[in-house]
C-alpha positions, 0 to 999 in steps of 0.5 A: 488530577486524573486518576484513570487506571490503565490496565495492562492487557498485553505485552510487547517484547522487543530486542534493542541492542541485544537487550530484551525489553517488554512493554505493557500494552493497554486497550488504548494502545491496541486501539491505536494499533488497529487505527494505524492498521486501517490507515495503512490498509487504506493507503495500500488500497489507494496505491494499488488502485492507482497502479492498476489505473496507470497500468490500464492507461499504459496498455491503451497508449501502447496499443495506440502507439502500435497502431500509429507506427504499424506499416500500412497493410494495403499500401501498393508495392512499388517495383 
């Protein structure tokens, strides 16, 4: 049987259905939170990069569309 001792190094306090509950947190818990934070930050960065790319492509396409539908400036005037 593994007798590893997990020392409580912090507390998490939650309110559930009007009742305050506290949980002891270990170093492993904090390491897990750090890892989740990093993954979340990476995900947000990836989404931000994708949105930036999408926005740039949209501007290019709108510009091309405007040129295609622009009336010709040098077309002869008919009487």
